[in-house]
ROGUVEX-407966 format. One line per 8 residues: number of its first residue (from 1); for each residue x, y, z of N, C-alpha, C, O. Coordinates in steps of 0.2 Angstrom, whole numbers, plus 5000, padded with zeros to 4 digits. Each point is the difference from the previous one (the first is absolute). Example, Ala and Ser with C-alpha at 12.3 -4.5 7.8 and 13.67 -1.06 7.14 Angstrom:
2
1> 5066:4972:5039:4996:5006:5000:5004:5006:5000:5005:4999:5003 ~ 4993:5006:4993:5004:5006:5001:4996:5005:5003:5003:5006:5001
END
This chain:
311
1> 5089:5260:4654:4994:4998:4999:4999:4994:4995:4996:4995:5001 ~ 5007:5007:4993:4999:4995:4995:5004:4993:5002:4997:4995:4998 ~ 5008:5006:5006:5004:4994:5002:4995:4996:5005:5000:4994:4999 ~ 4997:5009:5005:4995:4997:5005:4995:4996:4996:4998:4995:5002 ~ 4999:5009:4994:4994:4997:4996:5003:4994:4996:4996:4995:4999 ~ 5009:5006:4998:5003:4994:4996:5001:4994:5004:4999:4994:4998 ~ 5004:5007:5008:5001:4995:5005:4994:4996:5002:4999:4994:5000 ~ 4996:5010:5002:4993:4998:5002:4997:4996:4994:4998:4994:5001
9> 5003:5009:4993:4997:4996:4994:5003:4994:4999:4997:4995:4998 ~ 5010:5005:5003:5004:4994:4999:4998:4994:5005:4999:4994:4998 ~ 5000:5008:5008:4999:4995:5005:4993:4997:4999:4998:4994:5001 ~ 4997:5011:4997:4993:4998:4999:5000:4995:4994:4996:4995:5000 ~ 5008:5007:4995:5000:4996:4994:5003:4993:5001:4997:4995:4998 ~ 5008:5005:5006:5003:4993:5002:4995:4996:5005:4999:4994:4998 ~ 4998:5009:5007:4996:4997:5005:4993:4998:4996:4997:4995:5003 ~ 5001:5008:4992:4994:4999:4997:5000:4994:4994:4995:4998:4998
17> 5011:5000:5001:5001:4995:4995:4997:4994:5002:5001:4998:5006 ~ 4996:4998:4990:4997:4993:5002:5006:4996:5002:5005:4999:4997 ~ 4994:4998:5009:5005:4995:5003:4999:4993:4997:4994:4998:4999 ~ 5011:4999:5000:5000:4993:4997:4997:4995:5006:5002:5001:5005 ~ 4993:4995:4993:4996:4996:5005:5005:4995:5003:5005:4998:4997 ~ 4994:5001:5010:5004:4995:5003:4997:4994:5000:4995:4999:5003 ~ 5009:4996:4994:4997:4993:4999:5004:4995:5005:5006:5001:5001 ~ 4991:4994:5002:5004:4995:5003:4999:4994:4995:4995:4997:4998
25> 5011:5000:5001:5000:4994:4995:5004:4994:5004:5005:5001:5003 ~ 4992:4993:4997:5003:4994:5002:4999:4994:4996:4996:5001:4995 ~ 5008:4994:5006:4999:4994:4996:4998:4994:5004:5000:5000:5006 ~ 4996:4995:4990:4998:4995:5003:5002:4994:4996:4999:4999:4994 ~ 5003:4995:5010:5002:4994:4996:4998:4994:5005:4998:5001:5005 ~ 5003:4993:4992:4998:4994:5005:5000:4994:4995:5001:5000:4994 ~ 4999:4994:5010:5000:4994:4997:5006:4999:4996:5000:4997:4994 ~ 5006:5005:5008:5006:4999:4997:5006:5000:5005:4999:5003:5006
33> 5006:4994:4993:5002:4996:4994:4997:4993:5001:5000:4997:5006 ~ 4998:5000:4989:4997:4993:5000:5005:4995:4997:5001:4994:5003 ~ 5002:5007:4991:5003:4995:4996:5008:5000:5000:5003:5005:4998 ~ 5000:4991:5006:5007:5000:5002:5004:4995:4996:4998:4995:4999 ~ 5008:5007:5000:5003:5007:5002:5000:5005:4995:5002:5006:5001 ~ 4994:4993:4993:5000:5005:4995:4997:5007:5002:5001:5005:4998 ~ 4994:4994:5007:4996:5006:5002:5005:5005:5004:4998:5006:5001 ~ 5007:4992:5002:5004:5004:5004:5003:5006:4996:5000:5005:5002
41> 5002:4993:4992:5003:5006:4996:4994:5005:4998:5001:5006:4999 ~ 4993:4991:5000:4995:5004:4998:4997:5004:5005:4998:5006:5000 ~ 5003:4991:5007:4998:5004:5006:5005:5006:5000:4998:5006:5002 ~ 5008:4993:4997:5006:5005:5000:4998:5005:4995:5001:5006:5002 ~ 4997:4992:4992:4998:5005:4995:4994:5005:5003:5000:5006:4999 ~ 4995:4991:5004:4995:5003:5003:5001:5005:5005:4998:5006:5000 ~ 5007:4992:5005:5002:5004:5005:5004:5006:4997:4999:5006:5002 ~ 5005:4993:4993:5004:5005:4997:4996:5005:4996:5001:5006:5001
49> 4994:4992:4996:4995:5004:4996:4996:5005:5006:4999:5006:4999 ~ 4999:4991:5006:4996:5003:5005:5005:5006:5003:4997:5005:5001 ~ 5009:4993:5000:5004:5005:5003:5002:5006:4995:5001:5005:5003 ~ 4998:4994:4991:5001:5005:4995:4994:5005:5000:5000:5006:4999 ~ 4994:4991:5003:4994:5004:5001:4999:5004:5006:4996:5005:5000 ~ 5008:4993:5005:5000:5003:5007:4993:5002:5002:4998:5005:5002 ~ 4997:4989:4999:4994:5001:5003:5001:5002:5008:5005:4999:5002 ~ 4990:5004:5001:5000:5001:5007:5002:4994:5004:5003:5000:5005
57> 4993:4994:4993:5002:4994:5003:4997:4994:4995:4997:5002:4995 ~ 5005:4992:5007:4997:4994:4996:4997:4995:5004:5002:4999:5006 ~ 4993:4998:4992:4996:4995:5004:5001:4994:4997:4999:4999:4994 ~ 5002:4995:5010:5000:4994:4998:4994:4996:5003:5000:5000:5006 ~ 4995:4998:4990:4994:4998:5004:5000:4992:5001:4995:4998:5001 ~ 5011:4999:4999:5001:4993:5003:5001:4995:4994:5000:5002:4994 ~ 5001:4992:5008:5003:4995:4996:5007:5001:4997:5000:5003:4995 ~ 5005:4996:5010:5007:5002:4998:5003:4993:4997:5006:5000:4999
65> 4989:4995:4999:5003:4994:4997:4994:4997:4998:4994:5002:5001 ~ 5007:4992:4994:4994:4997:4998:4998:4994:5005:5003:5000:5005 ~ 4992:4997:4994:4997:4995:5004:5004:4993:5000:4998:4995:5003 ~ 5007:5005:4993:5004:4994:4999:5008:5002:5001:5004:4996:4998 ~ 4997:5009:5006:5007:5002:5001:5001:4999:5008:4996:5001:5004 ~ 5010:4997:4998:5001:4998:5006:5000:5006:5005:5002:5006:4998 ~ 4995:4993:5008:4999:5006:5004:5006:5001:5005:4999:5000:5006 ~ 5007:5000:4992:5006:5000:5004:5002:5006:5003:4998:5005:4997
73> 5005:4995:5008:5003:5006:5003:5005:5004:4995:4999:5006:4999 ~ 5005:4990:4998:5005:5004:4995:4996:5003:4995:5001:5006:4997 ~ 4993:4991:5000:4996:5003:4995:4997:5007:5003:5000:5005:4996 ~ 4997:4994:5010:4997:5006:5002:5005:5006:5001:4998:5006:4999 ~ 5008:4992:5003:5005:5005:5001:5002:5003:4994:5002:5006:4999 ~ 4998:4990:4995:5002:5003:4994:4995:5005:4997:5002:5005:4997 ~ 4992:4993:5005:4995:5005:4997:5000:5006:5005:4999:5006:4997 ~ 5002:4994:5009:5001:5005:5004:5006:5005:4998:4999:5006:5000
81> 5006:4991:4998:5006:5004:4997:4998:5003:4994:5002:5006:4999 ~ 4994:4991:4996:4997:5003:4994:4996:5006:5002:5001:5006:4997 ~ 4994:4993:5008:4996:5006:5002:5004:5006:5003:4998:5006:4999 ~ 5008:4992:5004:5004:5006:5002:5005:5003:4995:5003:5005:5001 ~ 4996:4993:4992:5003:5003:4995:4996:5006:4997:5002:5003:4995 ~ 4991:4997:5007:4996:5006:4998:5003:5006:5003:5001:5001:5006 ~ 5000:5004:4990:5002:5007:5002:4996:5003:5005:5002:5002:5005 ~ 4991:4998:4994:4995:5002:5004:4997:4995:5004:5001:4994:4999
89> 4994:5008:5006:4997:4994:5004:4997:4995:4996:4996:5001:4995 ~ 5005:4993:5008:4996:4994:4997:4996:4997:5006:5002:4998:5005 ~ 4991:5002:4994:4996:4998:5005:4997:4993:4998:4997:5000:4994 ~ 5003:4995:5010:4999:4993:4998:4994:4998:5005:5000:5001:5006 ~ 4995:4995:4991:4995:4997:5004:5000:4992:4997:5000:4999:4994 ~ 5000:4997:5011:5001:4993:4998:4994:4997:4995:4994:5002:5001 ~ 5008:4993:4995:4995:4996:4996:5000:4993:5003:5003:4999:5005 ~ 4992:4997:4992:5000:4993:5002:5006:4996:4998:5001:4995:5004
97> 5002:5006:4991:5005:4995:4997:5006:5000:5005:5003:4994:5001 ~ 4998:5011:5003:5006:5000:5004:4998:4997:5007:5005:5001:5005 ~ 4990:4997:4997:4998:4997:5006:4995:4995:5000:5001:4994:5002 ~ 4993:5008:4996:4994:4995:5001:5001:4993:4995:4998:4995:5002 ~ 5006:5006:4993:5000:4995:4995:5007:4996:5001:5002:4995:4996 ~ 5002:5007:5009:5006:4997:5001:5001:4993:5003:5005:4997:5000 ~ 4989:5000:5001:4999:4993:5002:5001:4995:4994:5002:4994:5001 ~ 4998:5009:4993:5000:4996:4994:5007:4997:4999:5005:5003:5002
105> 4996:4991:4996:5007:4996:4999:5004:5005:4996:5006:5000:5002 ~ 4992:5003:4992:5004:5004:4996:5003:5006:5004:5005:5003:4998 ~ 4991:4999:5007:5002:5006:5004:5005:4999:5006:5002:5004:5003 ~ 4999:4989:4998:5004:4998:5006:4996:4997:5006:5003:4998:5005 ~ 4991:5001:4994:4995:4997:5005:5002:5004:5007:5001:4996:5005 ~ 4998:5010:4995:5001:5004:5006:4993:5001:5004:4995:4999:4997 ~ 5006:5002:5009:4993:5002:5004:4998:5007:4998:5004:5004:5002 ~ 4991:4998:4995:4998:5006:4998:5001:5006:5005:5002:5005:4999
113> 4996:4994:5007:5000:5005:5006:5007:5001:5002:5002:5006:5002 ~ 5002:4989:4997:5008:5001:5002:5003:5005:4994:5004:5004:5002 ~ 4994:4995:4992:5002:5004:4994:4997:5007:5001:5004:5005:4999 ~ 4990:4996:5004:4998:5007:5001:5004:5003:5005:5001:5006:5000 ~ 5000:4990:5005:5005:5003:5006:5006:5003:4997:5003:5005:5002 ~ 5000:4991:4993:5007:5002:4997:4999:5006:4996:5004:5004:5000 ~ 4990:4996:4996:4999:5006:4996:5000:5006:5005:5003:5005:4998 ~ 4993:4995:5007:5000:5005:5005:5006:5002:5002:5002:5006:5001
121> 5003:4990:5001:5006:5001:5002:5005:5003:4995:5003:5005:5002 ~ 4997:4993:4992:5004:5002:4995:4998:5007:4997:5004:5004:4998 ~ 4990:4997:5001:4997:5005:4996:4997:5006:5004:5000:5006:4997 ~ 4998:4993:5009:4996:5004:5004:5003:5001:5007:4997:5002:5005 ~ 5010:4998:4995:5003:5001:5007:5000:5007:5003:5001:5001:5006 ~ 4998:5004:4989:5000:5007:5002:4994:5003:4998:4997:4999:4994 ~ 5000:5007:5009:4994:5003:4998:5002:5005:4994:4999:5006:5001 ~ 5003:4991:4994:5002:5004:4994:5000:4995:4994:5000:4994:5000
129> 5000:5010:4994:5000:4996:4994:5007:4997:4999:5005:5001:5004 ~ 4996:4995:4990:5006:4998:4997:5003:5006:4995:4996:5005:5000 ~ 5009:4993:4997:5003:5005:4995:5006:5004:5003:5001:5000:5006 ~ 5002:5003:4990:5006:5004:5002:4998:5006:5004:5005:5002:5004 ~ 4990:5001:4995:4997:5006:5004:4993:4998:5003:4995:5002:4998 ~ 5006:4994:5008:4993:4997:5003:4996:5006:5002:5002:5005:5002 ~ 4991:4993:4998:4995:5005:5001:4997:4997:5007:4999:4995:5001 ~ 5001:5010:5004:4997:4998:5007:4993:4998:4999:4996:5003:4996
137> 5002:4992:5008:4993:4997:4999:4997:5000:5007:5004:4999:5005 ~ 4990:5001:4995:4996:4999:5006:4998:4993:5000:4996:4998:4995 ~ 5006:4997:5009:4999:4993:4999:4995:4998:5006:5000:5002:5006 ~ 4996:4993:4992:4995:4997:5005:5003:4997:5006:4996:5001:5005 ~ 5010:4997:4995:5003:4997:5006:5001:5004:5006:5001:4998:5005 ~ 4998:5009:4993:5001:5005:5006:4993:5001:5003:5000:5005:5005 ~ 4995:4992:4993:4994:5001:5003:4999:4994:5005:5000:4994:4998 ~ 4998:5007:5008:4999:4995:5005:4995:4995:4998:4995:5001:4998
145> 5007:4993:5003:4996:4994:4998:5001:4998:4993:4998:4994:4998 ~ 5006:5009:4998:5002:4998:4993:5007:5000:4999:5002:5002:4994 ~ 5002:4996:5011:5007:5000:4999:5003:4996:4995:5006:5001:4998 ~ 4990:4994:5000:5003:4995:4995:5000:5003:4993:5004:4997:4996 ~ 4992:5008:5003:4998:5001:4993:5005:5006:4997:4998:5006:4998 ~ 5008:4992:5002:5005:5005:4998:5000:5002:4992:5002:5006:4998 ~ 4994:4990:4998:5000:5001:4993:4995:5005:4998:5000:5002:4994 ~ 4995:5000:5010:4995:5004:4998:5002:5008:5002:5002:5001:5006
153> 4998:5003:4989:5003:5006:5001:4995:5006:4997:4996:4999:4996 ~ 5005:5007:5006:4997:5006:4998:5005:5006:4999:5004:5000:5004 ~ 4994:5004:4992:5004:5007:4999:4996:5005:4996:4994:4998:4998 ~ 5008:5008:5002:4996:5006:4997:5005:5003:4995:5006:5001:5002 ~ 4991:5001:4993:5003:5005:4995:4995:5004:4996:4995:4997:4998 ~ 5007:5009:5001:4996:5004:4995:4992:4999:5002:4996:5000:4995 ~ 5002:5001:5011:4993:4999:5003:4997:4994:4998:4994:5000:4998 ~ 5010:4994:5001:4997:4994:4999:5002:4995:5005:5006:5000:5003
161> 4990:4996:5000:5001:4994:5004:5002:4994:4996:4997:4997:4996 ~ 5009:5000:5006:5002:4994:4997:5000:4994:5005:5002:5002:5006 ~ 4997:4992:4992:5000:4994:5005:5001:4994:4997:4997:4998:4994 ~ 5007:4998:5009:5001:4992:4997:4996:4996:5005:5000:5001:5006 ~ 4997:4994:4992:4997:4995:5004:5001:4993:4997:5001:4999:4994 ~ 5000:4996:5011:5002:4994:4999:4994:4996:4998:4998:4996:5005 ~ 5000:5004:4989:4994:4996:4998:5003:4996:4993:5002:5004:4996 ~ 4998:4990:5004:5003:4996:4995:4995:4996:4996:4995:4999:5002
169> 5008:4998:4992:4996:4995:4996:5000:4994:5004:5001:4999:5006 ~ 4998:4995:4990:4999:4994:5003:4994:5000:5006:5001:4997:5005 ~ 4994:5007:4993:4994:5001:5005:5003:5003:5006:4996:4999:5005 ~ 5009:5005:4995:5002:5003:5006:5002:4995:5006:5000:5002:5005 ~ 5002:4992:4993:5002:4995:5005:4995:4998:5004:5001:4996:5005 ~ 4992:5005:4993:4995:4996:5003:4999:4993:4997:4998:5000:4994 ~ 5003:4995:5010:5000:4994:4998:4993:4997:5001:4997:5001:5006 ~ 5000:4995:4989:4994:4998:5001:4999:4993:5002:4994:4997:5001
177> 5011:5000:5001:5000:4993:5003:4996:5001:5006:5001:5004:5004 ~ 4995:4991:4998:4996:5000:5006:5004:5000:5006:4998:5002:5005 ~ 5008:4995:4995:5004:4999:5006:5005:5006:5000:5004:5000:5005 ~ 4996:5005:4991:5005:5006:5000:4997:5004:5006:4994:5002:5001 ~ 5011:5001:5003:4998:5005:5005:5000:5007:4998:4996:5004:5002 ~ 5009:4997:4993:5000:5007:4997:5001:5006:5004:4998:5005:4999 ~ 5006:4993:5007:5002:5005:5005:5004:5006:4996:4998:5006:5001 ~ 5006:4992:4995:5004:5005:4996:4996:5005:4996:5000:5006:5001
185> 4995:4991:4996:4996:5004:4995:4996:5005:5005:5000:5006:4998 ~ 4996:4991:5007:4996:5005:5004:5004:5005:5003:4997:5006:5001 ~ 5009:4993:5002:5004:5005:5003:5002:5006:4995:4999:5005:5001 ~ 5003:4992:4993:5002:5005:4995:4995:5004:4997:5000:5006:4999 ~ 4994:4991:5000:4994:5003:4998:4998:5006:5005:4998:5005:4997 ~ 5002:4993:5009:4998:5006:5005:5005:5006:5000:4998:5005:5000 ~ 5008:4993:4999:5005:5005:4999:4999:5004:4994:5001:5006:5000 ~ 4997:4991:4994:4999:5004:4994:4994:5004:5001:5000:5006:4997
193> 4995:4992:5006:4994:5004:5001:5001:5006:5004:4998:5006:4999 ~ 5006:4993:5006:5002:5005:5005:5004:5006:4996:4999:5006:5000 ~ 5006:4991:4996:5004:5005:4996:4997:5003:4995:5001:5006:4998 ~ 4994:4991:4999:4996:5004:4995:4996:5005:5002:4999:5006:4998 ~ 4998:4993:5008:4996:5005:5004:5005:5006:5002:4998:5005:4999 ~ 5007:4993:5003:5005:5005:5002:5002:5005:4994:5001:5006:5001 ~ 5000:4991:4994:5002:5003:4994:4995:5005:4998:5001:5006:4998 ~ 4992:4992:5001:4995:5005:4998:4998:5005:5006:4998:5005:4998
201> 5003:4993:5008:4999:5004:5006:5005:5006:4999:4998:5006:5001 ~ 5008:4992:4998:5005:5006:4999:4999:5004:4994:5000:5006:5001 ~ 4998:4991:4993:4999:5004:4994:4993:5005:5002:5000:5006:4997 ~ 4995:4991:5006:4995:5004:5001:5001:5006:5005:4998:5006:5000 ~ 5006:4992:5006:5001:5006:5005:5005:5005:4997:4999:5006:5002 ~ 5005:4993:4993:5005:5005:4998:4997:5002:4993:5003:5004:4997 ~ 4991:4994:5001:4997:5003:4994:5004:4999:4994:5001:5004:4996 ~ 5002:4990:5003:5005:4998:4995:4995:4999:4993:4995:4998:5000
209> 5009:5004:4995:4996:5000:4994:4999:4993:4997:4996:4999:4996 ~ 5008:4996:5006:4999:4994:4997:5004:4994:5005:5003:5002:5004 ~ 4996:4992:4994:5002:4995:5004:5003:4995:4995:4997:4999:4995 ~ 5009:4998:5006:5003:4995:4996:5001:4994:5004:5004:5000:5005 ~ 4994:4994:4993:5001:4994:5004:5003:4995:4996:4999:4999:4994 ~ 5006:4997:5009:5004:4996:4996:5000:4993:5004:5002:4999:5006 ~ 4997:4996:4990:5000:4993:5003:5001:4995:4994:5000:5002:4994 ~ 5001:4992:5008:5001:4995:4994:4994:4997:4997:5000:4999:4994
217> 4995:4999:5009:4994:4996:4998:4996:5003:4994:4999:5006:5000 ~ 5000:4990:4995:4994:5002:4996:4994:4998:5004:4998:4994:5000 ~ 4999:5011:5003:4994:4999:5004:4994:4997:4997:4999:5001:4995 ~ 4998:4995:5009:4994:4997:4998:4994:5004:5002:4998:5000:5006 ~ 5000:5005:4990:4995:5005:5001:4993:4997:5000:4995:5004:5003 ~ 5003:4991:4995:4993:4998:4998:4998:4995:5005:4994:5001:5002 ~ 5010:4994:5000:4997:4994:5005:4999:5003:5007:5004:5003:5003 ~ 4990:4995:4999:4998:5002:5007:5000:4994:5004:4997:4999:5006
225> 5006:4996:4992:5001:4993:5003:5005:5001:5006:5005:5003:4999 ~ 4995:4993:5006:5005:5000:5005:5006:4997:4998:5005:5001:5003 ~ 4995:4995:4992:5006:4997:4997:5004:5005:4996:5006:4998:4999 ~ 4992:5008:5000:5004:5005:4997:5005:5004:5005:4997:5003:5005 ~ 5009:4996:4994:5005:5002:5005:5001:5008:5000:5003:5003:5004 ~ 4993:5000:4991:5001:5007:4999:4993:5004:5002:5000:5006:5000 ~ 4995:4990:5003:4994:5002:5001:4999:5006:5004:4998:5006:4999 ~ 5005:4994:5007:5000:5005:5005:5003:5006:4998:4998:5006:5001
233> 5008:4993:4996:5004:5006:4998:4996:5004:4994:5000:5006:5000 ~ 4997:4990:4995:4997:5003:4995:4994:5004:5003:4998:5006:4998 ~ 4998:4991:5006:4994:5004:5003:5002:5006:5004:4997:5005:4999 ~ 5008:4995:5005:5003:5006:5003:5002:5005:4995:4999:5006:5001 ~ 5005:4992:4994:5003:5004:4995:4994:5004:4997:5001:5006:4999 ~ 4994:4991:4999:4994:5003:4996:4997:5005:5005:4999:5005:4998 ~ 5000:4993:5008:4997:5005:5005:5004:5006:5001:4997:5006:5000 ~ 5010:4993:5000:5004:5006:5001:5001:5004:4994:5000:5006:5001
241> 5000:4991:4993:5000:5004:4994:4994:5004:4999:5000:5006:4999 ~ 4994:4991:5003:4994:5004:4999:5000:5006:5004:4997:5005:4999 ~ 5005:4994:5008:5000:5006:5004:5005:5005:4999:4999:5006:5001 ~ 5007:4992:4996:5005:5005:4999:4999:5004:4994:5001:5006:5001 ~ 4996:4992:4994:4997:5004:4994:5006:5002:4996:4999:5000:4993 ~ 5007:5002:5009:5005:5002:4996:5003:4994:4997:4999:4994:5001 ~ 5006:5007:4993:5002:4994:4996:5005:4996:5005:5003:5002:5004 ~ 4996:4991:4994:5004:4995:5004:5003:4996:4994:4996:4997:4996
249> 5010:5001:5004:5004:4996:4996:5002:4994:5003:5004:5001:5005 ~ 4995:4993:4993:5002:4994:5002:5005:4997:4995:4998:4998:4994 ~ 5008:5000:5008:5005:4997:4996:5002:4993:5002:5001:4999:5006 ~ 4999:4997:4990:5000:4992:5002:5004:4997:4994:5001:5002:4995 ~ 5000:4991:5006:5003:4996:4996:4996:4993:4999:4994:5000:4999 ~ 5010:4995:5002:4997:4993:5000:4998:4997:4994:5002:4994:4999 ~ 4995:5009:4996:4998:4997:4993:5004:5002:4994:4999:4998:4995 ~ 5006:5006:5006:5006:5002:4996:4998:5003:4993:5003:5000:4995
257> 4991:5003:5005:4997:5004:4994:4999:5007:5002:4997:5001:5005 ~ 5005:5004:4991:4998:5007:5001:4993:5001:4998:4997:4998:4995 ~ 4999:5004:5011:4993:5001:5000:4998:5006:5004:5003:5001:5005 ~ 4993:5003:4992:4997:5005:5004:4992:4999:5000:4997:4999:4995 ~ 5000:5001:5011:4993:4999:5000:4997:5003:5006:5003:5003:5004 ~ 4990:4997:4996:4996:5003:5006:4996:4995:5003:4994:4999:4999 ~ 5009:4996:5005:4996:4994:5003:4995:5001:5005:4997:4995:5002 ~ 5003:5011:5002:4996:5001:5005:4993:5003:4998:5000:5004:4996
265> 4995:4994:5007:4993:5002:4998:4997:5003:5006:5001:4999:5006 ~ 4994:5006:4993:4997:5003:5005:4994:4997:5002:4999:4994:4998 ~ 4996:5008:5006:4994:4997:5002:4995:4999:4995:4996:4995:5000 ~ 5005:5008:4994:4995:4999:4994:5004:4996:4995:4997:5000:4994 ~ 5008:4997:5008:5004:4996:4995:5003:5004:4994:5001:4997:4995 ~ 5000:5009:5007:5004:5004:4995:5007:5001:5002:5002:4999:5006 ~ 5002:5002:4989:5008:5001:5002:5001:5005:5004:4998:5006:5000 ~ 5006:4993:5005:5003:5005:5005:5005:5004:4996:5006:4998:4999
273> 4992:5008:4999:5004:5003:4995:5007:5003:5003:5004:5002:4997 ~ 4996:4999:5010:5006:5002:5003:5005:4995:5002:5005:5001:5003 ~ 4994:4993:4995:5004:4994:5001:5003:4997:4993:4996:4999:4996 ~ 5011:5001:5004:5003:4997:4994:5005:4994:5003:5004:5002:5004 ~ 4996:4993:4992:5005:4995:5002:5004:4999:4994:4998:4999:4994 ~ 5009:5000:5007:5005:4999:4994:5004:4995:5002:5003:4999:5005 ~ 4998:4996:4990:5004:4994:5001:5006:5001:4996:5000:5002:4995 ~ 5006:4997:5009:5007:5001:4997:5001:4994:4995:4997:4995:5000
281> 5008:5007:4995:5003:4995:4996:5004:4994:5005:5001:5002:5006 ~ 5000:4993:4991:5004:4994:5004:5001:4994:4996:4999:5000:4994 ~ 5004:4995:5009:5002:4994:4997:5005:5002:4994:5006:5003:5002 ~ 4993:4995:4992:5005:5002:4994:5000:5007:4998:5004:5002:4996 ~ 4991:5002:5006:4999:5007:4998:5003:5004:5006:4997:5003:5004 ~ 5010:4998:4995:5003:5004:5006:5001:5007:4998:5005:5003:4997 ~ 4989:5001:5004:4999:5007:4999:4997:5003:5006:4999:4997:5005 ~ 4999:5009:4995:4998:5004:5006:4994:5004:4998:4999:5001:4994
289> 4997:5001:5011:4995:5005:4999:5003:5007:5003:5003:5000:5006 ~ 4996:5005:4991:5002:5007:5003:4993:5003:5001:4996:5001:4996 ~ 5004:5001:5010:4994:5004:5003:5001:5007:5002:5005:5001:5004 ~ 4992:5003:4992:5000:5007:5002:4994:5003:5004:4995:4998:4998 ~ 5007:5005:5007:4994:5003:5004:5000:5007:4998:5004:5004:5001 ~ 4990:4998:4996:4999:5006:4997:4994:5004:5003:4994:4998:4998 ~ 5007:5006:5007:4994:5004:5003:4996:5003:4995:4994:5001:5002 ~ 5008:5001:4992:4996:5003:4996:4995:4996:4996:4995:5002:4996
297> 5006:4991:5005:4996:4995:4996:4995:4998:5005:5002:4998:5006 ~ 4991:5002:4993:4995:4998:5005:5000:4993:5002:4998:4998:5005 ~ 5005:4998:4991:5002:4993:5001:5006:4999:5004:5001:4994:5003 ~ 5003:5011:4998:5006:5000:5004:5006:4996:4997:5006:5002:5000 ~ 4992:4991:4999:5006:4996:4999:5000:4998:4992:4995:4999:4997 ~ 5011:5003:5000:5001:4998:4993:5005:4994:4999:5006:5001:5003 ~ 4992:4994:4995:5003:4994:4999:5003:4998:4993:4996:5000:4996 ~ 5011:5000:5004:5003:4999:4994:5004:4993:5000:5004:4999:5004
305> 4996:4998:4990:5005:4995:4999:5007:5002:4998:5001:5005:4997 ~ 5004:4992:5007:5007:5002:4999:5004:4993:4997:5001:4996:5005 ~ 5000:5004:4989:5003:4994:4997:5008:5001:5001:5003:5005:4999 ~ 5000:4989:5003:5007:5000:5001:5004:4998:4994:4998:4994:4998 ~ 5006:5010:4999:5003:4998:4993:5004:4993:5002:5004:5000:5005 ~ 4996:4996:4990:5003:4993:5001:4997:4995:5004:5002:4994:5000 ~ 4993:5008:5004:4996:4995:5004:4994:4997:4996:4997:4995:5002
END
């Protein structure tokens, strides 16, 4: 009898102990490497440091080169090889420097859309991330009518919806020349709006606790002019964030400065408290953001600076 009592007491004591909270942590980087060749060794330092931290995955939010570096196939393949040195999944979404700006003489005077086709071929040939242990992804090209958009991806972890969207700086490649056709912009814009709706629809249907969006552009949240290449995207983003109500985090690059802000406003011109935008380090600051998803925190997302020794 005493033995049984002791056993029951032991089991109860063990099962009643408070359990350590389960957190998901991942890293976010972008706008690197820029200054060559010296930045290659610094990028290697960053990869090695992230590998010691063992995040669930790492995001690169675009600009794998500066706006004055050649947009060559060998360079793209070198960066792809670097991405595959990450121990855990590396998810990449394109920036403007690797295709929209490639017409510049310093970049090799490439045709931008041809460079975009090459990026899609080299970095997005499979519905999975890069890295030594790829993560399976749901990609937009598997949806009828959107076969071109291999770069837009979604996945789920820890009751969170994650998604990449191909929205870039340089006004999202919307050309303001009166003779410009802007076919590429309008097609990709429609794809982005569809994918953003799909991301929030999935999160709503599955009652996910939050949404994480990753893209390159420092969005223009204020202008309602047709010349704003981010106008339709920002307006839909605002609408979906307001309806979703749970926390939404947007990770982006473009301007190379670590910034956390609340740029979306509600109908009364007050801050939408459930939306946070965080800009990653970049350019000469080759460091990372470490994001912890903490279900016990009402804000859900805990954003930390992670400095790389020697960088």
